[in-house]
N, C-alpha and C positions, 0 to 999 in steps of 0.2 A: 615651905614652912616645915613640912614633915621631915624632910631630909636634913635641911640646914640646922634644925634644932635637935636632931637625933631622937625623935619621938619614937615611943615603942607602943605595943598594943595595950589598949586601955588608957593611954595617956590622953587627957583632955585637950581639946582644941579651943581657940577662942570662939565666942559666939559670932553670929552673922554680922552684927553691928560692929563689933571690935575688928573683925577681919576686913570688913569694908573700909574702915577707917585707916587700918595699917597699910592696905594695898592700894587706897586711893580709888576704890571701885564702888559702884552703886550696891546697895544691899540686895537688890534683885539679882544682880549678876552673881554675888556671893551665894545667894540661896540657890540658885540654879546649879552652881558649881558644886556645892554640898550635896544636893540631890543626886547629881551624876556620880559623885564619888561614893555616895551611899549605895547606889544602885550596883556600882562595881564592887562593893564590899570593902573599899579602901578606908571608909570611916563608918562609925556606927552612930546613927541619929536616933535617939529616943524622945519620946513626947516629954516635954518639960525639962530636959536636962541638956547640958552642953554636949556637942558632938565629941566623940572619942576616936582614936586611932583603932581601925578595925583589924580583926584577925583574919588571915588568909583563909578562904574556904573555897569549896568546889563549885559553888552555885553558878557563877558567872561562866566558867569553863563548861559546865554541864549544859547550859542554855545554848551555848555557842555550838557545841558538838551536836545536840539535838537539831538546831536550826540548820546546820550543815546537811544533815541526813534529810531532814523534811523538805528542804529546798533543793535536793539532788546535787548539792556541791561535794557530797561525800557519800559513799555507799556504806551499808552496814558491815559488809565484808572488809571494807578498808578501815573501819573503826575497830572492828574485831582484830585485825592484823596488827594494828598498833597495840591494842590492849594485850594481845598475846606476847608480843615482845616485851612489854613492860611487866607482865604478871610473871614471866619466866624469871625475870630479874628478882622481883619481890619475894618469890617463893624461895629462891636460892639464898637471898639475904636473910630471910626469916629463919631458914634453917640454921644459919650461923649465928645470928644475933638475938633471936627471940628470947624473952624472958619465960620462965616456967608458967607464969600466970597467962601469958599470951598464947603459948602452946596449948595450955588447957582451954582457953577461950576458943581457939580454932577448932580444936578437936570437938568441943561441945557443940559448935555450930554445925559441923559436919554430921554429927550424931543427931542433931535435931532435924536435919534434912531427912534423914532416914526415918526418924520417929514420926514425922508429919507428912510421910509420903503420900498419903491420901489426899492431901490438900496442895494443889499446885501453888496456890497464893503464899502458902507459909513456907513451902520449899523455896520459892523464889526469894522470899524475904531473908530467910537463912543464908542462901546462896550469895546474895549481894553482901551481907553482913560478913560472911566467910572471907570473901575476897578483900574487903576492907580491912578485916582484922590481920590478914597477911601483910598487907601494904603497911599497916601500922607497925607490925612487928619487924619490918625491914629497917626501921629506925631512920628512914628518910621521909620527912613530912611532904616533900614534893611528890614522892610516889603516892603517898596517901591521898593527896589533893587530886591527882590525876585520876588514880582508880576510882575515886568517889564520884568523879565527874562523869563517869561512864554510865552512872545509875539511870539517867532519864532514858537513854537509848536501850539499856539493858531491860528496863520494865516493859518496854514496847516489843522487844524481840524475844524475850525469855519464854513467854507463854507459847509462842509460835515453835520454838526449838523443843519444848517440852511435849508439845502435841505431835511433833514430828517423829519422836521415839514413840512408836505406835503400840508397844506393849510394855507390861510392867518390868519384864526382864531388861529391856533396853533402858528404861528410866531408873531402875535399880543399879544398873551398871554405871550411869551417869553419877548417881548419888555416891556410889562406892568409890569412884575416883576421888571425890572430895575426901573421903575418910582415908584413903591411902595418901593424899597429899598431906593431910594433917598428921598422920603418923610419921611420915618422912621428915616433917618440919620438927616434930617433937624429938625425933631420933638425932636430928643434926645432920641428916644426909642431904646434902646440898644437890648432888648430882641426880639423886632420885626425885627429889622435890621439883627440880627443874624439868626432868623429863616427863614426869606425870602431869605437870602444869601445861606443857606443850602439847601432850596427847589429849588433854581435856579440851583445849581450844581448837585443836584439829577436828576433834569429834563434833564439837558445837558448830564449827564452820560448816561441816558436812550436813549436819542436821538442818541447818538454816537453808543451805543450798538445795537440799531436797524438798524444802518447802517453797522454793522459789525466791528466796531472799538473797539477793546479790549485793 
């Protein structure tokens, strides 16, 4: 129905009763189908109103990645390797395609990491937002969805990597790398942005390995 009618995000769908009648199915079956589609983010079902076509979001993919790590179907280092590959690309694209306001947002988040250096939780929040802002500036919504989906795994591993950097100098170096990435993106230096992002993830991988995270 979504595809044959060319429906777009926010367009309403028939209610359960109407859909059941159109498809010749029971209302119970339709209700279960709508619940499944809602859980996957394909439709948006709100209380007291008709279901609507849902917007793509990262939630389902985030749960899938986290499940894979938690059940030993994938390692943290494997997830990090995929993330490294993707984020080198987003950094390069952001350097080429970012708007001035996006470059400013990326720089502001990097500076916030330094300003809130005493609070690991705040630095982590700024860090996650920093990488998502770069993905957004890449002008490719698929990159943003994938990068945002790493959030669950990142929130579990980030504190470990932060503690693995055993002194303030090492932690400041980690933060400063983000500042340099932001500067490269603002300057439109694609090669430098990609190189710095690669170095950032190599350093993070080493920090996690030092803590026994494989």
